[in-house]
N, C-alpha and C positions, 0 to 999 in steps of 0.2 A: 482156229476157232472163228464164225463168220455167221453173219447173220445173213442167212438163206432169204433169199427171193423167189417167187414164182416164175416160172417159165411164161415168157412170153406167148400170148394167144400168135399161130404163125399165121392164122386168117384175116386178124386184125394189121400185122404187119404189111402182110402184101394188099395191103385194099387203101397203107396211107396214103397214096397220091388222090384219089379217090375223096377219103379222110379229110385230107385239107382243102380240098376242092372244095365241097361241102361247107365246111367253117369259112373260108373265104367269103362264103357269099353272106354269110352272116353277120361278120363285123368289116370294119374300115380296113388297109393294108397295111398300116401302119402298129394294127389290134395283133398282127397275128406272127409269130415266130416260127418257121418255119428250117431255117439254114441249120446246118448242125452247129458253124461257131456260135449262133447266135443261142442255141438250145442249149448250149453248154451251159449259160450260165444260171440253168434253170435244173440242173443235173444233180442236184444235192443241196443241202441247206445245213442248220450248225452242226449237225453230225459229219461231217465231211470225210469221214475215213469211208462212207458209204456213194455210189454214183450210181444214176443210170439215168440212160438219154432218155429225156421225152416223145412220143410220136409228135407232139405240136403244143405249143404256147399261143395260147388265148388272153389277151390283157382286156376285159371287158372296159366301158366306161359307162354303163348304167344299169340297174337292174335286167330290162327288158332284152338287153344284150347276154347280159349271164343266165337269162332263164332263155333266150333262142338257143345259147350255143350247147345247154344243159338237156332241152328237148333234142336237138341232134344226137348228142352223145348215146339217150338214151334211145330212141327210134334205132342207132347204129350197133349195141351194144359195146359203145366203147368204154373205158375206162375214166374215172377222171379222177383228176389230186389239188384238192383245190389249196392256193398257196396266197400267204399273206407277202410277206418282207422275206421269208426266208430265214427266219431265224431258231428257229425248230432245236433245243439240242438230245431233243428225242428219235430225229429221222423224221418226224410227223409231215412233211412236204418232200423227201423225197418220192419220185416218181417211179414209174414201171416204163420198158419200153414200150408197151402197148397200151401209154395212157396218155390223154393229152394235159396238160396241165392249165388251170383256170385261176389268174392270178386276178386280187383286185385291186391295187397299188394304183392305179390309174382314178380310181373311185374314195379321194379322199377330202370329199367338203365337208365343212361343217352347213348343214342345214337350216336347222333353229338353236337357237339359244334361249330357255326361260328362265329367267333368276328368279323368277316369282317363285315357280316352284321347283328351282334348283336343279332343273333338266339341259339337256344339248341331245339334237338329232344329230347324230354323222352317219358320214358312210362308212364301211368297213375300212376303205383302205388308209383312212386316217392311221399318223401313227399316233401313239400312245401319248406320248408328249404332246405332241400337237392339240389335243383338246385341252388339257390345259393352259400354253400358251395362245387357244381362242381365247378363254374367261377368265386368263391371270389378270388382264386390266382391270376387271371387275372386280379382283380380291377373291376368286373363286379360283378351284382347281381341279382335277378328278385323280382320285387316291390311288389304285393299284398303281406299283413303279416299279416293275421288273427292270433289270439292268441294263434289259435292252432297249428300253423304254425311249431312247433318240430315232431307233428303226423301225422298232416293233409294230405289227399293227393291229387294231381292235380287234378285223378277224381273228389274228392269231390266239389275240389275246381270250377272245371266246370259245376258238377249237380246246385249248389248253387249260382255263381258267385259271389264268396267269395271277402271281402276287405282287410280291417286290417288298423290300426292307418296310415297308410302311402300313401291311397287309395285319400286323398284331393289332393294329387299335382299328384301321379303317375295313380290315376284309378283305378276302381276294376278289378276281374280277365279277363272279356271280353274286356276292354282297352289292355290287354298282351298277348292276344292270338293269335297266326296265322293262326293255320291249327290244325285238330287234323284228327285219324283215327277212325271211330266208326264202331261198327258192331250191324248193326237192328238183329230183332228179329227173324230173316230166316235163319241169318248166312248170308246174305250178308255185307261185308267191303266195305266199303267208303271211301276216304278221301276228306278232306271239307276244304277248305282256302289253303295255302300251305307255304312258307318261306318269306313272304313277305306281307306288308299292301294291302287290297283290293282286293283280289284275286276275279278272274272272275268267270261270274254265278251268279245265285243269294245268296244272304247273309245267307247261312244258318247257320253258325257261330253265329249269332245272335238268332237264335231258341233254337239254342242247348247247347249254353254256358245261365245256369240257368234252364235249363229245369227238371232239377231233377231226370236226370235215366228214365224217362217215355219214351224217343226216340231211345235208344238202349245202348250200353257200348263203352263208349272211353276207347281205349288203349293205345294210343301213342298222343304224344303233341305236337306242334311247336310254343316256348313261343316266347317270345322277351326280351330279356337282356338287362339291361343298366350301362354304364360305372358309375360308382359310385361317388357321388360328393366330391368334396376337401376334407370338411368336414360338421360337422353336428353340431348343438348344441341345446339345449330345456332351457326352461327357463319354472321356474316352478312361478305359479298367482296366491294369495290366496284371495278370493271376502267374504265379510259381509252376502252372498244369493247368491239360486241362479239366481234370476233374475237380479243381478247385473255380474255375471261370464256370465251370458245367453244372456245379453246385449250386453256384452265385445266379445262375437264370432261373433254376428250379426259385429259389428263394423268393427271387424280385416277385416274380408270377405269387407264388405262394402266397406274398403277403399284400396282395391284391392291388399292387401295383402294374398301373397297362401302361408302357410309353408308348409311344408313336414307333418306334424302332428297338431292337434290342439284334443286336448282329455281333458274329464271333467267327474271330478269325485265329487260325495256330502260327507257333514261331517262324515255320517254312510261309503262309502265306502273308506274314507281316517283312517278312525279308525279300520276298519279292514284289509286293506290292509299293514298297516304303521303297526300294530301289529305282522305281519305275517313277513314283509320283511326288518323292520327297517329303510327304507328310508329316514324318520325325516321329516317325512311331516307336514306342518305349521298346527298350532290348528285354522279351516277354517269352513265355512261351503260349503261351495264351492271351487273346486281346477282345471285350465287350465295348461294343459301341454303343451306348444308352441314350438316345432321346428322348426329350418330351418335349410338351410344348403347353401352351395357355397364357396366363399374364404371365409376368416376371414374379409375381409373389408364387403363383401356382408352379410356376418352374425351379422354384429354387427351393419349394418344398420337397419337391418328387425327388428333386435332384440329391438332395438332405439325407433323405429315407435311403436313395440307393448307393449313394458312397457308406452311410451305416451300415447295411447289408453287406457290400462289398467286402469292408474291415473286417466283418465276422467268418468272410471264406480268405482270407490272408491276401489282403489286393498289394502289390506292389509298387504301379503305377495307379495316381489318377491325374485324370488333367481336364478338369471343366473348360467349356468353354465358356469365354467372354467376349465373345464377340461374331458377328460375321464372317470374318475373315479366319479366323479359327474353325468354326462350324467350319467350313468350305473346305480348310485342310485335313480336319478330320475323319469327312466321309470322302475328300477323292482319292487317296487310299481303297476303300472298301469299294468305287463305285467302276474302279478300274482292274479291279481284283483278276476278272476273265482276260484281258486286255495284254494287264501285264505278264501274268502266265506266258499265253501266249509267245511270248516274246523272247520267254530262253527255255520252251520246251513246249513237246507234243501232249495235251493231257486232253482223257474225257472228266466228264462234268457228271455228277452222279447227282440223283433227284431223288431222296426218302425222306419221308417224316417220320416223326416218333412220339412218344408223349415225352415233355421236356423232364419228367423227372428219371427219365433213362439217358439223358444225355453223360453224365460220367462214365456212365459202363459203355456205352455206343460206342463214344470217342475213344479208348482203349480199345476196344475191339475192331475199331477200322483201324486204326494202326498196327495190329497186330496183321492183320488179314494181307492189309498192302505190305510189308516186308515182308512177310511170307513169300509174297512173289519176287520179293528184290527189287522192289519199285519207293515211288515215294509219294505220299498224301498230300496237298496242303487244302485244309479246311478253312472254307469260307463261305458261312451260311444264317439262315434265317434262327436265329439258335430262338428268340422268343417266344416261336410258334413251332420247334422242333423242324424246321422244314432244312434238310439238311444238302448241302450243296460241294462232296467231296471232290477237291480235283486230283485226278490221279492221273501222274506226270509219267511217261517214257518216252523212248526214242522209236519213233516207224521205222528209222533207217536200219537199227537192229532184229532180226529177225525174232520173232517168237515175243515182242516185247508186249504187242497191242493186245495179241492175245492173253497174257500175262493181265493184263490193265483190266481187258474186257473180265477176266473169269475174277478178280478181287473186286470191282464194281458189280457183279452177280450174286457173290457174300454179301456183303455190303448190305442189297438192297434185302437179300434175305435175313440177313441181320436187324434190320427196320420190319419187317414182318412178324419175325420171332420175337420181337419186344413189345407189340402191341400195335406197330404202327404200317404203314402201306406204302406200294411201291414208289406214288410220284404224290409231288405236295403241289408242283407246278408247269414242269417241263413237260407233264405229259407221258404217255405210253408210248403213243408211236412204233418203229420197229426196236427200239434197242430195250425193251422190258414186253416185248408181247410175248416174246417164250417165258415168261416167268409170272402169266397173270396165273395160273394153275398154282404158285407157292401162295399167293394170297387168298384166290377163291376156289372153291367146288366146281366141279363141273358143272352140277345143276344151276349155280349163281350164275355162272360165263352163261349156259344156254338161255337163262331168261336176260340176260344183258342181248343176248344176240338176236332174240326174239325180239325185244323192242327196236334193237337197230334193223331188222329187216321188213317192217312196218314201213317204213320209212325210204328202203331200199334192196327192195326183193331180189335184182339179181346181183347186189353187193359188187355193183358198179363204183360205188364214191370210197374213195380210199383208201383203196384194197389192201390186201398184206400189213394192215396195221390194226393195233392195239389188241385184237385176240390172236391165237394161237392159230396156226394155218389150217393143223388138223381139226378144227373144233368149228367148223363149220355146220350151220342148221339149215332148214328149209323154213321156209317164211310159215 
């Protein structure tokens, strides 16, 4: 089993030297990557099992340069693949041989901070964590916090509508973006939204955030920054079964408690991450990390109620943090889960979303699906909003094991849709889930989505072969 790619356009490949020469007239020499060795750094993203060498790579330093390069590509019928930091786990930034990659990593400045109105305007190449670092000394932060926040860019966050551990309380990227500057394929620069909530006109931000680089390239964004809470403290809860932990999650949410984060890890994930981080996690089948924030009194009361709920669901281990050092230790394993797993095994990380009440059923079925392929799964995910991240472990050196992992992943995503969820929570569709879109959407639904896409990109040159099934293209 493998994900198909379209056949490159031989006419474009034959004109490579001409295209590269044209791009060289638009940007500085250091902004154009053309040699095979240098282009190899851009041939894949976080979905490293798939690779394609791009025609060329351009790293602009301004919105004007992005506009000039897009205008040139549009005029010459050249496909474009936008790229932030390349951390996409769904193949969203994997290029094609006849496409030019346009990366925004050099555009990483903080342009303006307005503390009174709690906004910041930044270039889209800034890292997620870079925004919080720029305003943290004033007691503010940027809320979305994907695990890759040290590396991933705001451009990629906007493309995939990223979330993170704290999205349960603060929402995902779409809830924290107020406006964007975006360059369309013909070089037109548009401003969407503004520096306040509910800007006038059509809500195009709702289309742009999560559009996976198919409508244009975002070069600047106005984001919400929030005042940091007085304090925050996590509690670690260990359970004898996945079903008990899942039921506890549903009970916490059902009780009207909104933790700032509610994370789940199963036994295998606990063992892998604890061996790497030394966090001292308990020897249990399933574990929750539940963090609340507020004043000391508010934190104590919320954690007291959460522990009471856990006790009704056969909790075996309770560790409530009493210091910053303990809090850091509790989170260290969770934040290092993907890297720790990568040290011991190849894996694919799935990303589906389900109603929280379905957690016990889905956890059991996921285990059965993966076991039927003779593989193992380490579960670590955002339990509070039902955003699953099962890590399916395999050995790429064993023939057929990657196919087994992909089959198991497909069945897990189908299960998510079956119980009332969806194919993705924050990683996007990319190439990974492209051919599963018909599991969730009818042909009529997909056709309408593609019509919207075609308004922005009638020639289908922006991030081609992503999101929509390859046989589903429609006319503008």
